One Martini backbone bead per residue (centre of mass of N, CA, C, O) as a GRO file, in nm:
protein
  158
    1MET     BB    1  -1.573   0.167  -0.403
    2LYS     BB    2  -1.526   0.305  -0.072
    3LEU     BB    3  -1.368   0.212   0.236
    4ILE     BB    4  -1.378   0.424   0.524
    5ILE     BB    5  -1.158   0.408   0.815
    6GLY     BB    6  -1.152   0.528   1.144
    7LEU     BB    7  -0.928   0.541   1.396
    8GLY     BB    8  -0.987   0.461   1.751
    9ASN     BB    9  -1.119   0.538   2.058
   10PRO     BB   10  -1.368   0.481   2.264
   11GLY     BB   11  -1.494   0.760   2.400
   12VAL     BB   12  -1.482   1.071   2.544
   13GLN     BB   13  -1.190   1.052   2.679
   14TYR     BB   14  -1.062   1.018   2.360
   15LYS     BB   15  -1.156   1.228   2.145
   16ASN     BB   16  -0.872   1.431   2.168
   17ASN     BB   17  -0.675   1.232   2.092
   18ARG     BB   18  -0.421   1.141   1.888
   19HIS     BB   19  -0.535   0.846   1.836
   20ASN     BB   20  -0.811   1.002   1.702
   21ALA     BB   21  -0.755   1.111   1.411
   22GLY     BB   22  -0.940   0.924   1.244
   23HIS     BB   23  -1.207   1.023   1.366
   24MET     BB   24  -1.172   1.324   1.286
   25VAL     BB   25  -1.189   1.280   0.984
   26ILE     BB   26  -1.470   1.151   0.980
   27ASP     BB   27  -1.623   1.395   1.097
   28GLU     BB   28  -1.560   1.565   0.836
   29LEU     BB   29  -1.654   1.351   0.610
   30GLN     BB   30  -1.951   1.272   0.673
   31PRO     BB   31  -2.110   1.492   0.501
   32SER     BB   32  -1.995   1.327   0.230
   33THR     BB   33  -2.180   1.062   0.204
   34ARG     BB   34  -2.322   1.154  -0.069
   35ILE     BB   35  -2.093   1.051  -0.200
   36ARG     BB   36  -2.042   0.849  -0.437
   37GLY     BB   37  -1.875   0.553  -0.320
   38LEU     BB   38  -1.894   0.608  -0.001
   39ILE     BB   39  -1.780   0.444   0.294
   40ILE     BB   40  -1.827   0.558   0.632
   41LYS     BB   41  -1.620   0.481   0.923
   42LYS     BB   42  -1.613   0.422   1.279
   43SER     BB   43  -1.454   0.287   1.510
   44ASP     BB   44  -1.560   0.068   1.809
   45SER     BB   45  -1.269  -0.001   1.887
   46PHE     BB   46  -0.985  -0.056   2.003
   47MET     BB   47  -0.701  -0.008   1.845
   48ASN     BB   48  -0.567  -0.307   1.901
   49ASN     BB   49  -0.875  -0.419   1.773
   50SER     BB   50  -0.941  -0.327   1.466
   51GLY     BB   51  -0.969  -0.590   1.292
   52PHE     BB   52  -1.257  -0.673   1.360
   53PHE     BB   53  -1.402  -0.428   1.240
   54VAL     BB   54  -1.291  -0.440   0.952
   55LYS     BB   55  -1.384  -0.727   0.881
   56LYS     BB   56  -1.685  -0.673   0.926
   57GLN     BB   57  -1.715  -0.453   0.710
   58LEU     BB   58  -1.628  -0.625   0.466
   59SER     BB   59  -1.864  -0.834   0.502
   60LYS     BB   60  -2.095  -0.616   0.442
   61TYR     BB   61  -1.903  -0.546   0.168
   62PRO     BB   62  -1.834  -0.760  -0.084
   63SER     BB   63  -1.756  -0.541  -0.318
   64VAL     BB   64  -1.519  -0.482  -0.127
   65SER     BB   65  -1.190  -0.448  -0.142
   66THR     BB   66  -0.880  -0.394  -0.012
   67SER     BB   67  -0.814  -0.187  -0.252
   68ASP     BB   68  -1.079  -0.006  -0.118
   69LEU     BB   69  -0.925   0.037   0.151
   70TYR     BB   70  -0.934   0.290   0.416
   71ILE     BB   71  -0.697   0.378   0.668
   72ILE     BB   72  -0.725   0.593   0.946
   73HIS     BB   73  -0.429   0.727   1.119
   74ASP     BB   74  -0.202   0.767   1.338
   75ASP     BB   75   0.149   0.916   1.326
   76LEU     BB   76   0.485   0.926   1.460
   77ASP     BB   77   0.653   0.945   1.170
   78ILE     BB   78   0.479   1.210   1.144
   79PRO     BB   79   0.435   1.527   1.131
   80LEU     BB   80   0.268   1.772   1.224
   81GLY     BB   81   0.095   1.868   0.916
   82ALA     BB   82   0.105   1.576   0.798
   83PHE     BB   83   0.069   1.330   0.521
   84LYS     BB   84  -0.016   0.988   0.407
   85ILE     BB   85  -0.083   0.795   0.106
   86GLN     BB   86  -0.078   0.433   0.118
   87PHE     BB   87   0.010   0.122  -0.039
   88GLY     BB   88   0.111  -0.175   0.119
   89LYS     BB   89   0.217  -0.099   0.385
   90GLY     BB   90   0.342  -0.132   0.670
   91PRO     BB   91   0.293  -0.068   1.019
   92LYS     BB   92   0.530   0.072   1.179
   93GLY     BB   93   0.422  -0.012   1.489
   94HIS     BB   94   0.114  -0.014   1.453
   95ASN     BB   95  -0.122  -0.187   1.628
   96GLY     BB   96  -0.373  -0.152   1.452
   97ILE     BB   97  -0.241  -0.248   1.186
   98ILE     BB   98  -0.141  -0.518   1.279
   99ASN     BB   99  -0.427  -0.631   1.341
  100ILE     BB  100  -0.542  -0.601   1.059
  101GLU     BB  101  -0.338  -0.782   0.912
  102GLU     BB  102  -0.405  -1.035   1.072
  103LYS     BB  103  -0.717  -1.051   1.001
  104LEU     BB  104  -0.674  -1.025   0.674
  105GLY     BB  105  -0.385  -1.130   0.557
  106THR     BB  106  -0.299  -0.822   0.479
  107CYS     BB  107  -0.147  -0.507   0.323
  108ASP     BB  108  -0.369  -0.454   0.084
  109PHE     BB  109  -0.402  -0.129   0.167
  110TRP     BB  110  -0.497   0.177   0.268
  111ARG     BB  111  -0.305   0.449   0.413
  112VAL     BB  112  -0.384   0.713   0.642
  113ARG     BB  113  -0.127   0.918   0.757
  114VAL     BB  114  -0.140   1.101   1.056
  115GLY     BB  115   0.030   1.348   1.183
  116VAL     BB  116   0.153   1.379   1.552
  117GLU     BB  117   0.438   1.482   1.569
  118ASN     BB  118   0.540   1.711   1.870
  119ARG     BB  119   0.790   1.651   2.018
  120MET     BB  120   1.057   1.660   2.176
  121LYS     BB  121   1.391   1.607   2.079
  122ASN     BB  122   1.469   1.538   2.358
  123GLU     BB  123   1.500   1.224   2.481
  124GLU     BB  124   1.488   1.280   2.795
  125LEU     BB  125   1.203   1.461   2.763
  126ARG     BB  126   1.055   1.248   2.617
  127ILE     BB  127   0.767   1.108   2.546
  128LYS     BB  128   0.614   0.836   2.517
  129GLY     BB  129   0.422   0.722   2.268
  130GLU     BB  130   0.192   0.576   2.437
  131GLU     BB  131   0.132   0.844   2.593
  132TYR     BB  132   0.105   1.066   2.376
  133VAL     BB  133  -0.150   0.945   2.214
  134LEU     BB  134  -0.333   0.980   2.497
  135GLN     BB  135  -0.325   1.272   2.439
  136ASP     BB  136  -0.424   1.575   2.391
  137PHE     BB  137  -0.465   1.817   2.195
  138THR     BB  138  -0.378   2.114   2.143
  139GLU     BB  139  -0.489   2.406   2.028
  140GLU     BB  140  -0.260   2.444   1.822
  141GLU     BB  141  -0.277   2.156   1.700
  142LYS     BB  142  -0.572   2.171   1.598
  143ILE     BB  143  -0.522   2.379   1.378
  144ILE     BB  144  -0.330   2.206   1.213
  145LEU     BB  145  -0.509   1.953   1.184
  146ASN     BB  146  -0.750   2.083   1.033
  147GLY     BB  147  -0.592   2.134   0.771
  148VAL     BB  148  -0.528   1.835   0.713
  149ILE     BB  149  -0.814   1.724   0.709
  150LYS     BB  150  -0.905   1.881   0.459
  151GLN     BB  151  -0.702   1.754   0.264
  152ILE     BB  152  -0.791   1.462   0.298
  153CYS     BB  153  -1.088   1.496   0.215
  154ASN     BB  154  -1.028   1.592  -0.072
  155GLN     BB  155  -0.883   1.329  -0.164
  156LEU     BB  156  -1.108   1.113  -0.085
  157ALA     BB  157  -1.347   1.253  -0.267
  158LEU     BB  158  -1.237   1.171  -0.566
   0.00000   0.00000   0.00000
């Protein structure tokens, strides 16, 4: 049994933000909930408080251990169009992951890191990360992201 949780901020105003890449993957994966052994959830808390939601979900499903937990989230260390699925890696500065590790007391879970980095390379013109992730994806970026989301869904449904 896998517990798959997509992180993001609640509310329509955040729906298309880069920070909501985890929610976007869940929206695509949701029709696959009939696949046996997958529990699919979308966080209902703000990103920096994700640990409360994740801990609550784990308590609802006592047969699921953290080694069967998959957290899907945006990642500025990965370019748009790429993703990584890794186990037991640290938060790399992602506040949602930091909060989850604090609440669970472990980093022994799967991270599905969805690349959202598409900023200008020039540091002087570059938007700060915390501002950038709260901006909506452009139409061109959505096309790239949709391709990545399909790849992620195929891997998670295995």
